[in-house]
KETOR-581521 format. One line per field, with one value per residue (C-alpha): z, x, y; residue number from 1; residue in one letter. Coordinates in pm, 1 decimal, padded with zeros to 6 digits. Example, Ala and Ser with C-alpha at 12.3 -4.5 7.8 and 13.67 -1.06 7.14 Angstrom:
<sevexs>
c3 c(00780.0 | 00714.0)
c1 c(01230.0 | 01367.0)
c2 c(-00450.0 | -00106.0)
pos c(1 | 2)
code c(A | S)
</sevexs>
This chain:
<sevexs>
c3 c(09880.6 | 09692.9 | 09826.1 | 09804.4 | 09790.1 | 09819.7 | 09864.6 | 10074.3 | 09892.4 | 10138.4 | 10046.4 | 10292.1 | 10177.3 | 10406.1 | 10316.2 | 10494.2 | 10531.7 | 10640.9 | 10499.2 | 10608.0 | 10783.5 | 10450.0 | 10384.2 | 10110.6 | 09988.5 | 09999.7 | 09987.7 | 10156.8 | 10230.0 | 10097.5 | 10233.4 | 10009.7 | 09953.8 | 09600.4 | 09709.1 | 09573.2 | 09874.3 | 10166.2 | 10460.2 | 10243.8 | 10289.9 | 10676.1 | 10720.1 | 10990.4 | 11078.3 | 11026.1 | 11111.5 | 11084.7 | 11207.6 | 11102.3 | 11329.2 | 11297.5 | 11659.5 | 11686.5 | 11414.7 | 11304.4 | 11345.3 | 11408.2 | 11260.9 | 11337.2 | 11177.0 | 11288.0 | 11091.7 | 11162.1 | 11178.7 | 10949.2 | 11187.7 | 10912.1 | 10746.7 | 10832.5 | 10760.5 | 11019.8 | 10947.9 | 11336.6 | 11247.5 | 10932.0 | 11012.7 | 11196.0 | 11359.4 | 11140.9 | 10841.7 | 10611.6 | 10570.0 | 10276.8 | 10293.2 | 10015.8 | 10140.2 | 09772.9 | 09707.0 | 09392.9 | 09300.6 | 09519.3 | 09852.7 | 10132.6 | 10425.3 | 10477.9 | 10813.9 | 11012.1 | 11227.1 | 11603.4 | 11796.7 | 11697.5 | 11923.0 | 11903.7 | 12092.5 | 12112.1 | 12312.9 | 12486.2 | 12355.7 | 11991.3 | 11814.9 | 11581.7 | 11696.2 | 11578.4 | 11513.6 | 11589.6 | 11416.4 | 11502.2 | 11485.8 | 11324.8 | 10969.8 | 10784.3 | 10860.3 | 11225.8 | 11087.0 | 11088.3 | 11449.1 | 11492.2 | 11336.4 | 11596.3 | 11677.1 | 12056.2 | 12210.4 | 12568.4 | 12794.8 | 12879.2 | 12524.8 | 12432.4 | 12741.6 | 12697.4 | 12309.1 | 12409.9 | 12112.5 | 12102.0 | 11947.4 | 11833.9 | 12051.6 | 11892.5 | 11530.7 | 11331.9 | 11068.4 | 10867.8 | 10710.6 | 10616.2 | 10250.6 | 10128.2 | 10410.5 | 10751.1 | 10581.6 | 10571.4 | 10279.5 | 10350.6 | 10274.1 | 10480.9 | 10226.8 | 10213.2 | 10588.2 | 10621.7 | 10303.5 | 10455.8 | 10790.8 | 10654.9 | 10431.0 | 10738.4 | 10949.7 | 10687.3 | 10606.5 | 10976.1 | 11021.8 | 10706.1 | 10851.3 | 11153.3 | 10956.8 | 10784.3 | 11091.9 | 11226.2 | 10944.7 | 11018.6 | 11419.7 | 11622.3 | 11831.3 | 11854.1 | 11645.1 | 11816.8 | 11526.5 | 11390.3 | 11019.4 | 10882.3 | 10958.5 | 10731.9 | 10472.0 | 10506.3 | 10490.2 | 10170.5 | 10009.5 | 10087.3 | 10009.2 | 09813.2 | 09815.1 | 09686.7 | 09966.7 | 09717.5 | 09572.9 | 09889.6 | 10108.8 | 10004.8 | 10206.5 | 10168.6 | 09932.3 | 10205.8 | 10338.4 | 10686.6 | 10842.6 | 11006.7 | 10960.0 | 11108.2 | 11250.0 | 11527.1 | 11712.4 | 11583.1 | 11929.5 | 12251.2 | 12437.8 | 12454.7 | 12153.3 | 11900.5 | 11559.7 | 11258.3 | 11337.1 | 11676.7 | 11539.7 | 11249.1 | 11494.2 | 11691.3 | 11400.4 | 11281.8 | 11603.2 | 11668.9 | 11627.3 | 11334.7 | 11130.4 | 11096.9 | 10982.9 | 10886.1 | 10600.1 | 10335.4 | 10058.7 | 09710.2 | 09391.7 | 09275.9 | 09624.1 | 09758.6 | 10102.5 | 10112.5 | 10386.3 | 10433.5 | 10616.0 | 10600.2 | 10762.1 | 10905.8 | 10619.4 | 10820.0 | 10597.0 | 10332.2 | 10361.6 | 10083.1 | 10079.7 | 09801.1 | 09997.2 | 10135.8 | 10410.0 | 10268.0 | 10550.9 | 10458.6 | 10504.3 | 10862.0 | 11150.9 | 11446.3 | 11513.2 | 11814.9 | 11759.2 | 12073.0 | 12148.7 | 12464.4 | 12619.5 | 12767.1 | 12519.9 | 12468.6 | 12402.1 | 12419.5 | 12347.9 | 12097.7 | 12074.5 | 11830.0 | 11926.0 | 11831.0 | 12110.3 | 12212.7 | 11970.9 | 12035.8 | 11969.0 | 12270.8 | 12593.1 | 12790.5 | 12538.3 | 12612.3 | 12976.9 | 12961.6 | 12769.0 | 12992.7 | 13233.4 | 12954.6 | 12957.5 | 12616.0 | 12430.0 | 12133.0 | 12288.1 | 12454.4 | 12315.3 | 12136.8 | 12168.0 | 11903.4 | 12089.5 | 11944.3 | 12156.2 | 12134.7 | 12389.2 | 12359.7 | 12471.1 | 12724.1 | 12884.9 | 12893.4 | 12973.7 | 13100.8 | 12988.2 | 12832.1 | 12631.8 | 12329.3 | 12251.4 | 11983.5 | 11987.1 | 11704.5 | 11698.8 | 11504.8 | 11484.3 | 11370.2 | 11193.8 | 10974.9 | 11056.0 | 10771.9 | 10885.2 | 11026.9 | 11089.6 | 10938.0 | 11227.6 | 11006.4 | 10915.0 | 11281.2 | 11362.7 | 11075.1 | 11224.3 | 11519.4 | 11344.2 | 11197.6 | 11524.9 | 11664.7 | 11356.5 | 11358.4 | 11714.1 | 11881.7 | 11852.5 | 11907.3 | 12164.3 | 11841.1 | 11657.7 | 11633.1 | 11740.0 | 11747.2 | 11541.6 | 11270.8 | 11174.2 | 10875.1 | 10610.6 | 10396.7 | 10024.2 | 09947.6 | 09591.3 | 09629.1 | 09736.6 | 10100.6 | 10284.4 | 10443.5 | 10755.6 | 10696.5 | 10448.8 | 10459.7 | 10446.0 | 10393.7 | 10695.2 | 10833.1 | 10658.5 | 10731.1 | 10689.6 | 10916.0 | 10942.9 | 10947.4 | 11270.2 | 11242.1 | 11038.3 | 11170.0 | 10883.3 | 11042.3 | 10915.1 | 11085.6 | 10860.1 | 10768.6 | 10853.0 | 10660.9 | 10656.5 | 10837.1 | 10905.5 | 11203.7 | 11153.7 | 11436.2 | 11323.1 | 11454.5 | 11354.9 | 11232.6 | 11102.6 | 10768.5 | 10588.0 | 10342.7 | 10162.2 | 10446.9 | 10721.0 | 10993.8 | 11116.6 | 11362.0 | 11212.8 | 11320.9 | 11350.3 | 11409.9 | 11609.4 | 11308.4 | 11203.5 | 10890.3 | 10695.1 | 10802.4 | 10570.7 | 10231.2 | 09988.9)
c1 c(12974.3 | 12688.1 | 12515.4 | 12127.6 | 11919.9 | 11575.4 | 11303.2 | 11018.8 | 10711.4 | 10443.6 | 10077.2 | 09774.9 | 09430.5 | 09137.7 | 08799.7 | 08450.1 | 08325.4 | 07978.5 | 07702.1 | 07359.8 | 07386.8 | 07518.4 | 07884.6 | 08065.1 | 08412.7 | 08422.9 | 08743.2 | 08795.2 | 09130.7 | 09470.8 | 09805.0 | 10117.9 | 10439.0 | 10291.1 | 09938.9 | 09821.7 | 09640.2 | 09855.2 | 09654.5 | 09741.5 | 10132.0 | 10077.8 | 10192.2 | 10440.6 | 10475.1 | 10331.9 | 10387.4 | 10194.3 | 10233.5 | 10160.7 | 10208.1 | 10110.1 | 10063.6 | 09823.6 | 09542.3 | 09467.6 | 09771.1 | 09804.0 | 09891.1 | 09902.1 | 09983.4 | 10010.0 | 09935.5 | 09967.4 | 09641.6 | 09550.5 | 09406.4 | 09322.1 | 09055.2 | 08704.2 | 08681.3 | 08957.8 | 09082.9 | 08972.7 | 08632.7 | 08625.7 | 08809.2 | 08564.1 | 08577.5 | 08581.9 | 08728.9 | 08950.4 | 09287.2 | 09493.3 | 09878.9 | 10136.2 | 10492.7 | 10623.4 | 10343.7 | 10248.7 | 09980.6 | 10145.9 | 09926.6 | 10108.2 | 09864.3 | 09499.0 | 09358.1 | 09030.3 | 09014.4 | 08973.4 | 09122.4 | 09142.3 | 09310.2 | 09477.0 | 09736.4 | 10001.9 | 10265.2 | 10147.8 | 10436.4 | 10346.2 | 10036.5 | 10068.8 | 09817.5 | 09873.8 | 09609.5 | 09681.6 | 09463.1 | 09537.1 | 09359.8 | 09396.9 | 09444.1 | 09153.8 | 09138.4 | 09048.2 | 08667.5 | 08622.9 | 08697.1 | 08433.2 | 08188.1 | 08007.3 | 07675.3 | 07551.3 | 07382.9 | 07473.1 | 07164.1 | 07160.3 | 07130.5 | 06848.3 | 06633.8 | 06669.6 | 06623.4 | 06309.8 | 06402.3 | 06528.9 | 06850.9 | 06917.7 | 07236.9 | 07329.9 | 07359.4 | 07567.8 | 07805.6 | 07832.3 | 08193.9 | 08233.7 | 08194.5 | 07995.5 | 07748.9 | 08015.2 | 08265.9 | 08643.6 | 08750.0 | 08743.1 | 09020.3 | 09183.3 | 09045.2 | 08706.5 | 08677.6 | 08757.9 | 08504.5 | 08235.9 | 08273.8 | 08244.3 | 07958.7 | 07794.4 | 07856.8 | 07747.9 | 07417.2 | 07306.6 | 07384.5 | 07216.2 | 06890.5 | 06918.7 | 06992.9 | 06667.9 | 06462.8 | 06601.5 | 06459.7 | 06084.8 | 06138.9 | 06178.1 | 06440.9 | 06835.7 | 06987.1 | 07206.5 | 07472.3 | 07652.1 | 07544.9 | 07676.2 | 08056.0 | 07973.5 | 07890.3 | 08234.6 | 08387.4 | 08222.6 | 08274.7 | 08671.7 | 08732.5 | 08464.3 | 08138.9 | 08279.7 | 08484.9 | 08675.8 | 08850.9 | 09013.4 | 09067.1 | 09373.5 | 09427.6 | 09598.0 | 09407.8 | 09546.2 | 09262.4 | 09182.2 | 09220.3 | 08898.4 | 08520.1 | 08522.0 | 08221.7 | 08157.3 | 07874.9 | 07912.7 | 07866.3 | 07695.4 | 07644.6 | 07776.4 | 07927.6 | 08144.1 | 08327.2 | 08422.1 | 08806.1 | 08780.7 | 08573.8 | 08784.3 | 09128.5 | 08917.9 | 08911.0 | 09222.5 | 09446.0 | 09836.7 | 10086.1 | 09984.3 | 09811.7 | 09862.0 | 09587.5 | 09696.0 | 09613.1 | 09819.4 | 09778.1 | 09824.3 | 10006.7 | 09642.9 | 09616.1 | 09354.5 | 09314.6 | 09359.0 | 09342.5 | 09583.8 | 09504.7 | 09748.9 | 09973.2 | 10309.3 | 10562.3 | 10838.7 | 10917.4 | 11125.4 | 11201.5 | 11328.5 | 11360.6 | 11307.5 | 11459.9 | 11798.6 | 11832.4 | 12126.6 | 12401.5 | 12437.4 | 12094.7 | 12101.4 | 12103.7 | 12079.8 | 12008.1 | 12004.3 | 11973.1 | 11930.1 | 11886.2 | 11723.1 | 11579.5 | 11275.5 | 11053.1 | 11144.0 | 10916.6 | 11046.4 | 10720.5 | 10447.2 | 10083.1 | 09835.1 | 09479.7 | 09108.1 | 08868.8 | 08635.9 | 08772.1 | 09016.6 | 09324.2 | 09203.7 | 09406.2 | 09101.8 | 09143.2 | 09523.0 | 09461.2 | 09234.1 | 09493.4 | 09761.4 | 09596.0 | 09435.1 | 09511.6 | 09419.1 | 09730.5 | 09562.3 | 09576.1 | 09881.2 | 10157.2 | 09850.5 | 10035.4 | 10056.5 | 10292.5 | 10623.8 | 10918.8 | 11258.8 | 11472.8 | 11789.1 | 11594.3 | 11391.7 | 11699.6 | 11842.6 | 11509.9 | 11263.8 | 10915.3 | 10796.5 | 10482.9 | 10342.9 | 09980.9 | 09743.6 | 09374.1 | 09135.7 | 08741.4 | 08578.0 | 08292.6 | 08152.7 | 07826.8 | 07790.1 | 07874.8 | 08154.4 | 08308.2 | 08656.2 | 09014.7 | 09302.1 | 09530.4 | 09836.6 | 09790.8 | 09766.1 | 10063.8 | 10265.4 | 10127.2 | 10276.0 | 10585.8 | 10600.7 | 10506.8 | 10829.0 | 11029.4 | 10904.9 | 10941.9 | 11175.4 | 11498.0 | 11381.7 | 11681.6 | 11915.4 | 11742.1 | 11784.8 | 11510.2 | 11512.5 | 11481.4 | 11645.6 | 11590.6 | 11697.1 | 11653.9 | 11339.4 | 11392.6 | 11028.8 | 11053.8 | 11196.4 | 10995.8 | 11056.1 | 10954.5 | 10621.0 | 10494.7 | 10473.0 | 10791.8 | 11150.4 | 11445.4 | 11810.7 | 12036.6 | 12346.8 | 12422.0 | 12077.2 | 11709.4 | 11478.1 | 11093.5 | 10937.3 | 10686.8 | 10594.3 | 10693.6 | 10670.3 | 10711.2 | 10761.7 | 10863.4 | 10913.5 | 10939.4 | 11332.9 | 11420.4 | 11455.9 | 11184.9 | 11252.5 | 11136.7 | 11178.4 | 11143.7 | 11068.5 | 11207.8 | 11237.0 | 11370.7 | 11689.2 | 11928.1 | 12039.1 | 11817.2 | 11948.3 | 11660.9 | 11481.7 | 11662.7 | 11774.6 | 12144.2 | 12266.0 | 12430.0 | 12784.4 | 13002.4 | 12727.5 | 12951.5 | 13196.9 | 13239.6 | 13047.3 | 13148.4 | 12814.1 | 12645.4 | 12825.4 | 12619.4)
c2 c(13580.5 | 13720.5 | 14055.0 | 14001.9 | 14321.3 | 14357.6 | 14663.8 | 14511.3 | 14588.9 | 14416.3 | 14452.2 | 14388.4 | 14384.9 | 14421.5 | 14269.5 | 14316.8 | 13931.2 | 14033.8 | 14274.6 | 14282.4 | 13958.3 | 13786.8 | 13657.2 | 13896.3 | 13972.3 | 14361.5 | 14487.2 | 14855.9 | 14923.8 | 14846.9 | 14915.2 | 14902.7 | 15141.5 | 15213.0 | 15334.2 | 15651.9 | 15729.6 | 15853.5 | 15623.0 | 15328.3 | 15365.7 | 15356.0 | 15007.3 | 14986.1 | 14598.2 | 14268.7 | 13911.9 | 13580.9 | 13216.1 | 12863.4 | 12595.6 | 12169.3 | 12200.0 | 12497.4 | 12443.9 | 12847.4 | 13021.6 | 13389.0 | 13736.6 | 14103.7 | 14411.5 | 14776.9 | 15081.1 | 15461.7 | 15608.9 | 15885.9 | 16138.3 | 16383.4 | 16165.9 | 16163.0 | 15789.3 | 15622.5 | 15244.5 | 15211.5 | 15265.4 | 15070.8 | 14739.1 | 14498.3 | 14149.9 | 13897.0 | 14099.0 | 13875.4 | 14023.3 | 13929.0 | 13942.6 | 13949.3 | 13962.8 | 14063.6 | 14297.3 | 14099.4 | 13887.6 | 13570.0 | 13534.3 | 13447.8 | 13439.8 | 13485.2 | 13580.1 | 13648.3 | 13961.6 | 13889.5 | 14180.9 | 14545.6 | 14807.7 | 15150.9 | 15314.9 | 15578.0 | 15825.2 | 16105.8 | 16308.1 | 16192.9 | 16289.3 | 15969.8 | 15675.7 | 15326.8 | 15057.5 | 14720.2 | 14432.3 | 14073.6 | 13745.1 | 13384.1 | 13208.8 | 13155.1 | 12791.7 | 12886.1 | 12948.4 | 12555.8 | 12586.3 | 12877.3 | 12676.6 | 12537.5 | 12327.8 | 12357.0 | 12122.4 | 12257.2 | 12156.9 | 12542.5 | 12629.7 | 12417.9 | 12539.2 | 12906.2 | 12883.4 | 12689.3 | 12425.2 | 12094.2 | 11949.6 | 11611.1 | 11580.5 | 11243.2 | 11175.2 | 10936.9 | 11028.7 | 10705.5 | 10729.4 | 10367.7 | 10236.1 | 09931.1 | 09955.9 | 09984.2 | 09760.1 | 09854.8 | 10079.5 | 10451.9 | 10686.7 | 10949.1 | 11239.4 | 11072.7 | 11074.1 | 11443.8 | 11522.3 | 11333.2 | 11484.8 | 11818.1 | 11748.6 | 11613.9 | 11879.5 | 12171.2 | 11930.7 | 11981.3 | 12352.6 | 12422.5 | 12207.9 | 12455.6 | 12767.7 | 12682.8 | 12574.6 | 12930.3 | 13138.1 | 13007.0 | 13078.9 | 13409.0 | 13224.2 | 13213.3 | 12935.2 | 12666.0 | 12718.9 | 13001.2 | 12936.9 | 13259.9 | 13140.5 | 12853.7 | 13067.7 | 13277.7 | 12927.3 | 12898.6 | 13231.9 | 13170.7 | 12828.1 | 12718.0 | 12533.6 | 12213.5 | 12027.1 | 11791.0 | 12084.8 | 12242.0 | 11910.4 | 11733.3 | 11391.0 | 11071.8 | 10796.7 | 10554.8 | 10314.0 | 10248.5 | 09906.7 | 09914.2 | 10003.5 | 10370.9 | 10614.2 | 10799.4 | 11018.2 | 11366.4 | 11481.5 | 11354.1 | 11698.4 | 12052.8 | 12244.4 | 12072.7 | 12167.5 | 11996.5 | 12024.7 | 11852.7 | 11575.0 | 11508.9 | 11525.3 | 11243.5 | 11019.8 | 11066.1 | 11129.7 | 11273.9 | 11152.2 | 10925.4 | 11223.4 | 11583.7 | 11859.6 | 12204.5 | 12454.2 | 12629.0 | 12904.6 | 12690.6 | 12884.9 | 13000.2 | 13179.6 | 12938.7 | 12824.6 | 12437.3 | 12177.8 | 11912.4 | 11605.4 | 11314.1 | 11062.7 | 11230.3 | 11194.4 | 11044.2 | 10735.2 | 10880.6 | 11233.0 | 11466.0 | 11849.9 | 12080.3 | 12368.2 | 12468.0 | 12716.4 | 12943.7 | 13044.2 | 13390.2 | 13470.1 | 13334.3 | 13550.6 | 13300.2 | 12951.1 | 12690.5 | 12311.6 | 12107.5 | 11716.2 | 11592.8 | 11306.2 | 11457.9 | 11305.8 | 10941.8 | 10648.0 | 10271.9 | 10103.7 | 10152.3 | 10072.6 | 10186.6 | 10032.6 | 10067.6 | 10127.5 | 09833.2 | 09577.2 | 09293.7 | 09542.6 | 09724.4 | 09781.8 | 09596.8 | 09299.5 | 09272.1 | 09279.2 | 08971.3 | 08780.9 | 08835.5 | 08618.3 | 08371.7 | 07994.2 | 07939.3 | 07837.1 | 08037.5 | 08359.7 | 08330.6 | 08556.7 | 08781.2 | 09134.4 | 09401.1 | 09635.3 | 09732.4 | 09761.6 | 09886.1 | 09663.9 | 09880.7 | 10226.6 | 10041.0 | 09908.4 | 10295.6 | 10502.1 | 10231.7 | 10170.1 | 10463.0 | 10413.7 | 10562.4 | 10519.9 | 10599.8 | 10517.4 | 10499.0 | 10480.8 | 10223.4 | 09994.4 | 09666.0 | 09733.2 | 09450.6 | 09088.7 | 09054.1 | 09385.7 | 09348.0 | 09486.7 | 09396.8 | 09300.6 | 09289.0 | 09672.8 | 09759.8 | 09564.6 | 09765.2 | 10095.9 | 09962.7 | 09944.8 | 10235.6 | 10432.8 | 10244.6 | 10367.3 | 10704.2 | 10797.7 | 10549.2 | 10784.8 | 11120.5 | 11151.9 | 11137.7 | 11386.1 | 11777.6 | 12024.7 | 12412.0 | 12717.8 | 12892.3 | 13260.9 | 13427.9 | 13723.0 | 13629.3 | 13715.0 | 13778.6 | 13697.5 | 13322.8 | 13040.5 | 12916.1 | 12581.3 | 12589.1 | 12373.2 | 12007.9 | 12021.0 | 11935.2 | 12156.5 | 12102.7 | 12250.8 | 12176.6 | 11866.3 | 11698.8 | 11718.3 | 11896.2 | 11902.2 | 12248.3 | 12242.1 | 12615.1 | 12907.7 | 13299.7 | 13560.2 | 13929.3 | 14288.9 | 14596.3 | 14933.0 | 14982.9 | 14651.3 | 14310.9 | 14091.9 | 13750.0 | 13408.3 | 13179.1 | 12831.3 | 12591.3 | 12237.5 | 11876.1 | 11536.9 | 11674.4 | 11426.5 | 11224.7 | 11011.9 | 10759.8 | 10559.7 | 10687.3 | 10532.5 | 10757.3 | 10857.2 | 11123.6 | 11420.8 | 11445.2 | 11746.2 | 11974.1 | 12229.4 | 12265.1 | 12621.8 | 12720.7 | 12412.5 | 12234.8 | 12449.6 | 12335.3 | 12161.7)
pos c(1 | 2 | 3 | 4 | 5 | 6 | 7 | 8 | 9 | 10 | 11 | 12 | 13 | 14 | 15 | 16 | 17 | 18 | 19 | 20 | 21 | 22 | 23 | 24 | 25 | 26 | 27 | 28 | 29 | 30 | 31 | 32 | 33 | 34 | 35 | 36 | 37 | 38 | 39 | 40 | 41 | 42 | 43 | 44 | 45 | 46 | 47 | 48 | 49 | 50 | 51 | 52 | 53 | 54 | 55 | 56 | 57 | 58 | 59 | 60 | 61 | 62 | 63 | 64 | 65 | 66 | 67 | 68 | 69 | 70 | 71 | 72 | 73 | 74 | 75 | 76 | 77 | 78 | 79 | 80 | 81 | 82 | 83 | 84 | 85 | 86 | 87 | 88 | 89 | 90 | 91 | 92 | 93 | 94 | 95 | 96 | 97 | 98 | 99 | 100 | 101 | 102 | 103 | 104 | 105 | 106 | 107 | 108 | 109 | 110 | 111 | 112 | 113 | 114 | 115 | 116 | 117 | 118 | 119 | 120 | 121 | 122 | 123 | 124 | 125 | 126 | 127 | 128 | 129 | 130 | 131 | 132 | 133 | 134 | 135 | 136 | 137 | 138 | 139 | 140 | 141 | 142 | 143 | 144 | 145 | 146 | 147 | 148 | 149 | 150 | 151 | 152 | 153 | 154 | 155 | 156 | 157 | 158 | 159 | 160 | 161 | 162 | 163 | 164 | 165 | 166 | 167 | 168 | 169 | 170 | 171 | 172 | 173 | 174 | 175 | 176 | 177 | 178 | 179 | 180 | 181 | 182 | 183 | 184 | 185 | 186 | 187 | 188 | 189 | 190 | 191 | 192 | 193 | 194 | 195 | 196 | 197 | 198 | 199 | 200 | 201 | 202 | 203 | 204 | 205 | 206 | 207 | 208 | 209 | 210 | 211 | 212 | 213 | 214 | 215 | 216 | 217 | 218 | 219 | 220 | 221 | 222 | 223 | 224 | 225 | 226 | 227 | 228 | 229 | 230 | 231 | 232 | 233 | 234 | 235 | 236 | 237 | 238 | 239 | 240 | 241 | 242 | 243 | 244 | 245 | 246 | 247 | 248 | 249 | 250 | 251 | 252 | 253 | 254 | 255 | 256 | 257 | 258 | 259 | 260 | 261 | 262 | 263 | 264 | 265 | 266 | 267 | 268 | 269 | 270 | 271 | 272 | 273 | 274 | 275 | 276 | 277 | 278 | 279 | 280 | 281 | 282 | 283 | 284 | 285 | 286 | 287 | 288 | 289 | 290 | 291 | 292 | 293 | 294 | 295 | 296 | 297 | 298 | 299 | 300 | 301 | 302 | 303 | 304 | 305 | 306 | 307 | 308 | 309 | 310 | 311 | 312 | 313 | 314 | 315 | 316 | 317 | 318 | 319 | 320 | 321 | 322 | 323 | 324 | 325 | 326 | 327 | 328 | 329 | 330 | 331 | 332 | 333 | 334 | 335 | 336 | 337 | 338 | 339 | 340 | 341 | 342 | 343 | 344 | 345 | 346 | 347 | 348 | 349 | 350 | 351 | 352 | 353 | 354 | 355 | 356 | 357 | 358 | 359 | 360 | 361 | 362 | 363 | 364 | 365 | 366 | 367 | 368 | 369 | 370 | 371 | 372 | 373 | 374 | 375 | 376 | 377 | 378 | 379 | 380 | 381 | 382 | 383 | 384 | 385 | 386 | 387 | 388 | 389 | 390 | 391 | 392 | 393 | 394 | 395 | 396 | 397 | 398 | 399 | 400 | 401 | 402 | 403 | 404 | 405 | 406 | 407 | 408 | 409 | 410 | 411 | 412 | 413 | 414 | 415 | 416 | 417 | 418 | 419 | 420 | 421 | 422 | 423 | 424 | 425 | 426 | 427 | 428 | 429 | 430 | 431 | 432 | 433 | 434 | 435 | 436 | 437 | 438 | 439 | 440 | 441 | 442 | 443 | 444 | 445 | 446 | 447 | 448 | 449 | 450 | 451 | 452 | 453 | 454 | 455 | 456 | 457 | 458 | 459 | 460 | 461)
code c(M | T | V | E | R | Q | A | P | Q | P | T | I | K | C | F | H | S | V | D | N | N | N | A | V | Q | S | L | Y | Q | E | F | T | P | S | S | S | D | I | S | G | K | N | L | Q | S | Y | N | F | E | R | S | L | E | N | F | G | G | S | F | S | F | T | V | V | E | D | I | V | S | D | N | T | F | M | D | A | V | Q | P | L | D | I | I | V | I | S | E | N | G | D | N | K | V | D | F | I | G | V | V | T | T | I | S | I | G | G | I | A | S | N | L | A | K | T | V | T | V | S | G | K | S | I | E | W | L | L | C | Y | L | N | I | D | C | D | I | K | C | T | I | F | N | N | R | S | A | N | N | I | F | I | T | D | L | A | N | N | D | G | K | E | G | I | S | I | S | D | I | V | I | A | S | L | K | T | F | R | H | Y | V | S | I | L | K | D | E | G | S | K | E | D | T | S | L | I | T | N | F | L | I | G | D | I | I | D | S | W | F | G | G | E | W | K | N | W | V | E | G | D | T | E | K | F | A | Y | P | I | S | S | N | M | F | E | S | G | K | T | N | V | I | D | Y | I | K | K | L | L | P | Q | P | V | Y | E | I | F | S | Y | I | D | D | S | N | N | P | K | L | M | V | R | T | V | P | F | D | N | P | S | A | A | Y | S | I | R | P | E | L | I | T | D | Y | T | L | T | R | N | C | E | E | V | Y | T | S | F | F | A | Y | I | E | G | T | K | Q | S | P | G | F | H | M | G | V | S | T | A | T | D | D | K | L | K | G | Y | N | F | S | Q | L | N | K | D | K | A | A | L | Y | G | Y | Q | L | L | T | C | S | F | V | G | Y | N | A | E | K | D | A | K | S | D | T | A | K | I | Q | N | L | N | E | N | L | A | K | W | F | S | R | L | D | E | M | Y | A | G | D | I | T | F | V | N | L | T | N | T | K | K | A | K | I | G | E | W | V | K | F | A | G | G | L | F | Y | V | N | S | E | R | H | S | W | T | Y | G | D | N | P | M | I | N | Y | Q | V | T | R | G | G | K | Y | S | N | G | N | F | T | P | I | K | N | L | S | A | I | Y | K | E | F | E | E)
</sevexs>
């Protein structure tokens, strides 16, 4: 067994994002062990986390305050500042965050004071960019707001044909279009706006103005015409809107940092059909792990449907009492009879929003049926799959799996659902993975892992 050595060199750069009510990228502080400024060597710890189930992630870091300086870090750092973390201290960015909380603390017997900065990952700004049509907002601002406007996402005048990536880009463009209109109107009036348009300017500054350059998504075409009201009342943001159009558990949406250090938004169908892994977890780096099987989340029947169409539950309820032979047996739900005999009727549904804007707009019933079959394939054997967490030493100069990727471990493949990176001065940097869907996959076909409790042999390639 080889011995790994490394000297952690984490670097944290702090940028002001707003100056004189304009979006900026203004570097004002850098913490790194090689800093020529003594205050720049005061980093004590950091952590950051991404999760498929928590869009926006989180981070925090702690520094010792330089009480000798007149310009303290506590006074310099501001809410909505942008924080860039590099774990290896080189040009590779591992995380970009947005400050939401700043605090200072200390111990009575120790003169040292520590400043802790925490917040969300940069994609959270998309959740914070709001258009507000709450009735109270419109009344007290003495202005009206169009609380129902349509985003037409369909190609060919409302017919089938739009892809997942086009849905996301069209949603972003429409949302930013209306935010820009409200911004222009607000500049002419001495009233408050009903959108925090400046957040949109910060997004443009860090992600870029061309959505197609930072949105990655499937080219798979939808099986039906799709459109929706952007909102009907209250407050909305574009991520909630996209999630309504691309619902779990069929689709997932998350952000990552690409090889050019730019934030990207990934929106796609869950990659469960034919998993493969580019990364292995090395056993000599592991500090602890726990893998578990349970039957607390079990599904035995699967039903994807389009609201308000003949694939909807209401239609099926009518069919169940129909006397017309042409309608008898009209059922697109998928049943796992073996699991149902064991666990009973446990229904997993997934609803989609669509409409028939044109006379010849139609749904592809074969695709809907195929989706039900996929749901059964993806989620009918959760009681046989392992889930859990794995903690290991982070060799910061090597690549690791990110959320939404598969890793090799214990003789099988595991899907990374969340990743948490952490470091404290004097200790090793660490990574904790929350993993799911653990098993063997031969040509995409799942089989359970055997002999998982064997000592150490399970880690051999």
